[in-house]
C-alpha positions in Angstrom: 76.6 10.0 102.6 74.5 8.6 100.2 71.0 6.9 101.9 71.6 3.5 102.2 75.0 3.5 103.4 73.5 6.6 106.4 71.1 3.4 107.3 74.3 0.8 106.6 76.1 3.0 109.4 73.6 3.7 111.6 72.0 -0.3 112.2 75.8 -0.7 112.5 76.9 1.7 114.9 73.6 1.4 116.4 71.3 -1.4 116.0 73.8 -4.6 116.2 70.8 -5.7 119.5 68.2 -7.0 117.6 66.4 -7.5 113.8 64.3 -4.7 115.4 67.1 -3.1 116.6 68.8 -3.5 113.3 66.2 -2.2 111.1 64.3 1.1 113.2 68.7 2.3 113.9 68.1 2.0 109.8 65.3 4.1 109.0 66.6 6.8 111.7 69.7 6.5 110.1 68.1 7.2 106.4 65.2 9.4 108.3 66.7 13.1 107.8 67.1 12.5 104.2 64.2 11.1 104.0 61.7 13.5 105.7 63.6 16.0 103.7 64.1 15.0 100.5 62.3 11.9 100.6 59.4 14.6 100.8 59.8 17.0 97.4 61.6 13.1 95.7 57.7 11.7 95.9 56.4 15.3 95.5 58.0 15.3 91.9 57.4 11.3 91.0 53.8 12.0 92.2 54.0 15.8 89.4 53.1 17.5 92.3 56.7 18.9 92.0 58.9 20.4 89.1 60.9 16.9 88.5 65.0 18.3 89.2 67.7 17.3 86.5 69.6 14.7 87.2 70.6 13.9 83.5 74.2 15.3 84.0 74.8 12.8 86.7 75.9 15.6 89.4 73.8 17.1 92.0 70.5 18.9 89.8 71.0 23.2 90.5 69.8 24.4 93.8 67.7 26.7 92.4 64.9 24.1 90.9 65.1 22.5 94.8 61.9 24.5 96.4 62.7 26.1 99.7 60.5 24.3 101.5 63.4 20.9 101.3 65.7 23.2 103.1 63.7 24.1 105.5 63.2 20.6 105.7 66.5 19.9 105.8 68.1 22.4 107.8 65.5 20.1 110.8 66.7 17.4 109.4 70.5 18.0 109.6 71.2 20.0 112.9 72.2 18.8 116.2 70.4 20.8 117.5 67.1 19.0 116.6 68.9 16.0 116.9 70.0 16.3 121.0 66.3 17.7 122.1 65.0 15.3 120.7 67.0 12.4 121.8 66.8 14.1 125.7 62.7 14.5 125.0 62.1 11.0 124.6 64.7 9.7 126.7 62.1 12.0 129.2 59.4 10.2 128.2 60.3 6.5 127.9 63.2 6.6 131.0 66.0 5.2 129.4 67.1 6.2 125.6 66.8 5.0 122.6 69.6 3.6 121.3 69.1 3.3 118.0 68.6 6.9 118.0 71.9 8.2 117.4 71.7 6.6 113.9 70.4 10.6 113.4 73.1 11.9 114.6 76.1 10.3 113.2 73.8 11.1 110.0 74.8 14.0 111.0 78.1 13.8 112.2 78.8 12.3 108.4 76.9 15.1 106.7 79.6 17.0 108.2 82.3 15.9 106.1 81.0 15.2 103.4 78.5 17.7 102.1 80.3 21.6 100.3 78.6 24.4 99.8 77.9 23.8 96.6 75.3 21.4 97.9 73.6 21.3 100.0 76.6 21.4 103.4 75.1 20.0 106.8 73.2 22.8 109.2 74.4 21.2 111.8 74.2 24.4 114.4 71.0 25.0 112.9 68.6 27.0 114.4 71.7 28.2 116.7 74.4 29.4 113.5 73.7 29.4 110.2 78.2 28.4 110.2 78.3 24.9 107.5 81.6 23.3 106.5 82.7 22.1 103.4 83.6 18.9 103.6 85.0 16.1 100.4 81.7 15.5 98.5 80.5 11.5 99.2 80.8 10.5 95.7 85.0 11.7 95.7 86.9 8.9 95.1 89.0 8.9 98.3 85.3 8.9 100.7 82.4 6.6 98.6 85.0 3.1 97.4 86.0 3.2 101.4 82.7 4.2 102.9 82.1 1.3 100.3 84.8 -1.7 100.8 84.0 -0.6 105.0 80.6 -1.4 105.1 81.6 -4.6 103.2 84.4 -5.5 105.5 82.2 -5.0 108.1 79.1 -6.0 107.5 80.8 -9.3 106.2 83.0 -9.2 109.6 79.3 -9.3 111.9 76.6 -10.5 109.9 78.7 -12.6 107.4 81.6 -14.4 109.2 78.6 -15.4 112.6 76.6 -17.9 110.5 80.4 -19.1 108.7 82.2 -20.5 112.4 78.2 -21.0 113.8 78.0 -23.8 110.4 81.8 -24.9 111.2 80.7 -25.2 115.2 78.4 -28.1 114.8 
């Protein structure tokens, strides 16, 4: 799934309590990609790493992606790592940080929307290298319903109530 959709789904599912909660869930929804691909993209824009060729409109050749990105991707896209961090944060705070569940939702969405061709999700890492080849998020059967549902749900939860409140006044 694209990084913005991850943030929007995470915020919608786990960030509706307050504005701060919304933005924290949004950030945690994009964090797995931000801390793997984002590091590489920032380095390439700063001239510290080779810039992959995106000109074809498709994913770049995986051989153009440095090994550290794969390592960071394994770490940030593992349900095992997520569960450990969620548990440790819960122990430290003495209560769960529900916005962290946006990270877990990101991983679950990626399992179904990444293929073997480009970064299949290592959700059982470090215990297993098992991965699923799903339907790419850019395929219309995924992309169109994803965008449509986000528009409908954001309208329903955030825009519609403003109109309803104006009519009640």
